[in-house]
C-alpha positions in Angstrom: 133.1 78.9 113.5 132.5 82.1 114.8 128.8 83.5 115.0 127.4 86.6 115.4 123.8 86.7 116.7 121.7 90.0 116.3 119.5 91.4 119.3 119.1 92.0 122.7 116.4 89.9 124.4 115.5 86.5 126.0 115.7 84.9 122.8 119.2 86.0 122.0 120.4 85.3 125.2 119.1 81.2 124.4 120.4 81.3 120.7 123.8 82.5 122.0 124.2 80.4 125.3 123.0 77.6 122.8 125.4 78.3 119.9 128.5 78.7 122.1 127.9 75.1 123.5 128.4 73.7 120.0 131.8 71.7 119.1 133.7 73.7 116.4 132.3 77.3 117.6 135.4 79.2 118.9 133.3 82.5 119.9 130.1 83.9 119.9 129.5 87.5 119.1 126.0 89.8 120.0 124.9 93.0 118.5 123.7 94.8 120.6 123.3 92.0 123.7 122.5 92.9 127.2 124.2 91.9 130.6 122.8 88.0 130.6 124.5 87.5 126.8 127.7 89.4 127.8 128.5 85.9 130.0 128.3 83.9 127.1 129.6 86.1 124.2 131.3 89.2 123.3 129.3 92.0 122.7 129.2 94.8 119.6 128.0 98.2 119.5 125.6 99.0 116.9 122.0 98.6 115.3 121.1 95.6 114.6 118.2 97.1 112.1 121.3 98.9 110.2 122.2 96.9 107.3 125.5 98.4 106.4 126.3 98.3 109.7 126.1 94.9 110.4 127.7 93.9 107.6 130.7 95.7 108.9 130.3 94.2 112.4 130.5 90.7 110.8 133.3 91.3 108.7 135.1 93.0 112.0 134.5 90.2 114.2 135.3 87.6 111.3 131.9 85.9 111.5 131.3 83.1 109.8 127.3 82.8 110.3 125.2 85.7 111.5 121.9 84.3 113.4 119.0 86.7 113.1 117.3 87.1 116.0 114.2 89.3 116.6 112.3 90.4 113.1 112.7 93.8 112.8 116.5 93.4 111.2 114.6 91.1 108.3 112.2 93.8 107.9 115.1 96.2 107.5 116.8 93.9 105.0 119.8 92.6 106.9 119.7 89.3 105.6 119.8 90.3 102.1 123.1 93.2 102.6 124.8 90.0 104.4 124.0 87.5 101.5 125.1 90.4 98.9 128.4 90.5 101.2 128.9 86.9 101.3 128.3 86.3 104.9 126.0 83.2 105.5 122.9 84.4 107.6 120.1 82.4 109.2 117.3 84.6 108.3 114.7 84.6 105.7 115.0 87.6 102.9 113.2 91.1 103.2 110.9 89.5 100.6 110.5 86.6 102.3 109.8 88.1 105.8 106.5 89.6 104.5 105.2 86.4 105.5 105.4 87.8 108.8 105.5 91.5 108.3 102.1 91.6 107.0 99.1 89.6 108.3 96.7 90.4 105.3 99.7 89.1 102.8 99.9 86.1 104.9 96.0 85.3 105.2 96.1 86.0 101.3 99.0 83.6 100.8 97.3 80.8 102.9 94.0 81.3 100.8 96.0 80.6 97.4 98.1 78.1 98.9 95.1 75.9 100.6 96.7 76.4 104.2 94.1 76.1 107.1 93.2 79.1 108.6 90.3 80.8 110.2 87.8 83.1 108.1 88.9 86.8 107.8 88.0 90.2 105.8 90.6 93.0 105.4 89.9 96.4 105.8 91.8 99.8 105.4 88.6 101.9 106.1 86.4 102.2 109.5 83.0 102.5 108.8 83.4 99.3 105.9 84.8 96.9 108.9 81.8 98.6 111.1 79.4 97.5 108.7 80.6 94.1 108.1 80.7 93.6 111.8 76.6 94.9 111.7 75.8 92.5 109.2 77.8 89.4 110.8 77.8 89.8 114.5 79.6 87.0 115.4 81.7 87.2 118.4 84.3 87.1 119.9 86.0 88.1 116.8 89.8 88.7 116.5 90.8 92.2 115.1 94.6 92.3 113.8 96.9 94.9 112.9 98.0 94.2 109.5 101.9 95.3 110.3 104.6 94.4 113.1 103.5 95.4 116.6 105.8 93.5 118.9 102.9 91.2 119.8 100.6 93.5 120.8 98.8 94.6 117.8 96.1 91.5 118.5 92.5 92.0 120.4 90.2 89.4 121.0 86.7 91.6 121.3 83.9 90.0 123.2 81.5 92.3 121.9 80.4 94.8 119.0 82.0 98.0 121.2 85.0 96.3 122.2 85.7 95.3 118.3 84.6 98.9 117.7 87.2 100.3 120.1 90.3 98.5 118.6 89.1 99.6 115.2 88.4 102.9 115.9 92.1 103.1 117.4 94.0 101.2 114.7 92.6 102.8 111.5 90.9 106.3 113.0 93.3 106.9 115.9 96.6 105.7 114.4 97.5 103.9 117.3 100.1 101.9 115.6 101.4 104.3 113.0 101.5 102.5 109.5 101.1 98.9 111.2 97.3 99.7 111.9 96.6 101.5 108.5 95.1 98.0 107.6 93.4 95.4 109.7 92.3 91.8 109.3 89.1 90.6 110.9 89.5 86.9 111.5 87.0 84.4 113.1 87.7 83.5 116.7 88.7 80.0 117.3 89.1 77.8 120.7 91.5 75.1 121.1 94.8 74.7 122.3 97.6 77.6 121.1 100.7 75.7 119.4 103.5 77.1 117.8 105.8 75.1 115.7 109.1 75.5 114.3 111.1 74.3 111.4 114.5 74.9 109.9 114.8 75.0 106.2 117.3 75.8 103.4 114.2 76.9 101.0 113.6 73.1 99.9 113.9 70.5 102.7 112.0 71.2 105.8 112.9 69.9 109.1 110.7 70.2 112.6 112.7 71.2 115.3 109.9 71.0 117.8 107.0 72.5 119.0 106.0 74.7 122.4 103.0 76.5 124.1 103.5 80.0 124.3 101.1 82.3 127.0 100.3 85.2 125.0 97.7 86.8 127.5 98.7 89.2 130.4 97.0 87.5 133.2 96.0 84.6 134.9 93.8 82.5 133.4 94.3 83.5 129.7 93.0 87.4 130.6 93.8 90.5 129.7 95.7 92.2 127.2 97.9 90.4 124.4 101.8 90.6 125.1 105.2 89.5 123.5 104.9 86.3 125.8 104.5 85.7 129.7 105.8 82.1 129.2 106.1 78.9 127.6 106.5 75.1 127.9 107.5 72.0 125.8 106.1 69.6 124.8 102.5 70.4 124.5 100.9 67.1 126.1 98.7 67.6 123.3 100.8 67.4 120.3 101.5 63.9 119.2 104.3 62.8 116.8 101.4 62.1 113.9 99.5 66.0 114.8 103.4 67.1 113.9 103.8 65.2 111.0 100.1 66.2 109.4 101.3 70.2 110.3 104.5 69.5 108.5 103.1 68.1 105.6 99.8 70.7 105.6 101.3 73.6 106.4 105.2 73.9 106.7 106.2 72.2 103.5 103.2 74.2 101.2 104.5 77.3 103.1 107.8 76.7 101.7 106.8 75.5 98.4 104.0 78.4 98.2 107.0 80.8 98.8 109.9 79.5 96.4 106.8 79.5 93.7 105.4 83.1 94.5 109.5 84.2 94.2 110.0 84.4 97.7 112.5 81.8 98.5 112.5 81.1 102.3 116.0 80.1 103.8 116.3 80.2 107.7 113.6 79.5 110.7 109.6 79.3 110.2 107.3 79.4 112.8 103.7 78.6 112.4 101.3 79.6 115.0 98.2 77.2 115.3 95.4 76.5 117.1 94.8 72.8 117.5 91.1 71.6 118.2 90.6 67.5 118.9 92.1 66.4 115.1 92.1 69.7 113.2 94.3 72.8 113.1 94.5 76.2 111.7 97.5 78.6 111.4 96.8 81.6 113.1 100.1 83.6 112.0 103.4 82.6 110.2 106.5 84.3 112.0 110.1 83.9 110.7 112.0 83.6 113.4 112.3 81.4 116.6 109.4 82.9 119.0 110.2 84.4 122.3 109.6 83.0 124.8 109.3 79.4 123.0 112.8 79.6 121.9 114.0 79.8 125.9 112.3 76.3 126.2 113.5 74.7 123.4 116.9 75.5 123.1 117.8 74.1 126.0 116.6 70.6 124.7 118.0 70.6 121.6 120.5 68.3 120.9 122.7 68.1 117.7 125.3 70.9 116.3 122.7 73.8 115.9 125.5 76.1 114.5 126.5 73.6 111.5 122.7 72.8 110.7 122.1 76.9 111.1 125.1 77.1 108.4 123.9 74.3 105.8 120.5 76.0 105.9 122.0 79.4 105.1 123.6 77.8 102.5 120.9 76.4 101.1 122.3 72.8 101.4 121.0 70.6 104.9 121.9 67.6 102.6 120.8 64.3 104.3 119.5 66.1 107.6 120.0 68.7 110.3 121.1 66.4 112.9 119.2 68.2 115.4 116.6 66.7 117.7 114.5 67.5 121.2 115.6 65.8 124.4 113.2 63.7 126.1 112.3 66.6 128.5 110.4 69.2 129.3 111.1 72.7 130.0 109.0 75.6 131.3 109.5 79.3 131.0 107.8 82.1 133.6 108.5 85.6 132.1 109.0 88.5 135.0 107.7 91.9 133.8 108.1 95.3 134.4 105.5 97.1 136.4 102.8 98.4 133.6 103.5 96.0 130.9 102.6 95.7 128.3 101.0 99.2 127.8 103.3 101.5 129.9 106.1 99.5 131.1 107.8 101.5 133.7 111.5 100.9 131.6 113.3 103.7 133.7 116.9 102.2 134.6 116.0 102.0 138.5 114.4 98.5 139.6 117.2 96.8 140.6 117.0 93.0 140.3 118.8 90.8 142.7 118.9 87.3 143.9 119.7 85.5 140.4 122.6 84.0 142.0 120.0 82.2 144.5 117.5 81.1 141.9 120.2 79.6 139.6 120.8 77.2 142.6 117.6 75.6 141.8 118.4 72.3 139.7 118.4 72.0 135.8 117.0 76.0 136.0 118.4 78.6 133.8 117.8 82.6 133.7 117.6 84.3 130.2 118.2 88.1 130.6 115.5 89.6 128.3 115.4 93.6 129.6 118.4 94.3 131.7 121.1 96.9 132.2 123.8 97.4 134.3 124.1 100.7 135.9 127.2 101.4 138.4 127.5 97.9 138.5 123.6 97.0 139.4 121.5 94.9 137.4 118.4 96.6 137.0 115.5 96.2 134.4 115.4 98.1 131.0 112.1 96.9 129.1 108.6 95.5 129.5 109.7 92.0 130.2 113.1 91.5 132.2 113.6 88.3 132.6 113.1 84.6 131.4 113.4 82.1 134.3 113.5 78.6 132.8 112.8 75.3 135.0 113.4 71.7 133.1 112.8 68.2 134.2 111.8 64.7 133.2 107.9 65.9 132.9 106.3 69.2 132.8 104.7 69.1 137.1 108.7 68.7 138.0 109.9 71.5 135.5 107.1 74.0 136.7 108.2 73.6 139.9 111.5 74.4 139.4 110.7 77.2 137.4 108.8 78.6 140.0 111.1 77.8 143.2 113.9 80.0 141.1 111.2 82.6 140.5 111.0 83.0 144.4 114.3 83.5 144.8 114.7 86.5 142.7 114.2 90.0 144.2 112.3 92.5 141.9 110.3 94.9 143.6 107.0 95.8 141.6 107.7 93.4 138.9 104.8 90.8 137.9 104.5 87.4 136.2 101.8 85.0 135.6 101.3 82.2 138.4 99.6 79.3 135.9 102.4 78.7 133.6 101.8 74.9 132.9 99.5 74.4 135.7 96.8 72.8 133.5 99.5 69.8 133.3 100.7 70.1 136.7 
């Protein structure tokens, strides 16, 4: 089998690395990829959001399966173009991808199908939103841009003033353009955040695993939201019984509901939840693997991922995927450029060193997220630059290995959180 992975970040590096290890996979390609991915896959030039270009690239390399990493190609209709061309693709249609593309759609969908979620209101007018806040003074409140914003369209407003600034930025000043033309005001929930991932062929659902990610920039879960500063698996608070309840009350109703509404869903379904004791609420749905959650789950995933992905893409998982998570722990620490997430220094001038020393730490992996080669030097080329993953028999050992590897990396001005998985150490 030949597999083409779309994307260029840490999630795609983890996918390419994991798929290459499958028995029966002859070659892995990646469009466009990065220097780390080049070590495990053949890089192809092109735009992963160009449907015609992706179809042509898949034909040229003889791909039997295309795995879509990020969400943007799905919003652009790439999976639809591939299916029309008779090429198997792991990723939902553009119509089904609205589950992530529009937070307003997702909230209303959950309400229609009785999937537990926080109370909410949707607004397109700044004054109406402010009047609602004035008559419902419950803080903190969560302000969410309706459209995709790379994990940066969410503000947890502690006060009315913070909520006003976030709403004005989106609805009046147009800070996120079309993505912020509508907003969701949502009740703030407390508890433990949980990311649950499932593989579905549109009918059958299989839970692949769960992780916890760290969205805030600063230690102690402070500062702005980011695309993710770290992750861990398994979350100690997530029991098999809890996962089964989430499957029955969230994942399966979602897949059934999408089919009933004429948007059949095939691919990876990601439910982001808040868990408090025995209760849970869905914060959001995503239509692909999480980043950086994929970087901790995929190294522990046993079985033939490419074969299971192809079966799901063809609409026939049969008796099951044969996939399971190894009974180990993994911790991912993200290294980010100075200024991330608001104004990351993505100029190709911050040289990275020490990776050869870092990978000498036992049971560690380094996935490239935003790197480039310039005159033979590895340099930063984005906001999130490297994902350092440590594995072990339990979380404290996995954490120790991840941070040991981080300490060996030279990345002047780079930033990382020092408290990933600390509460479980």
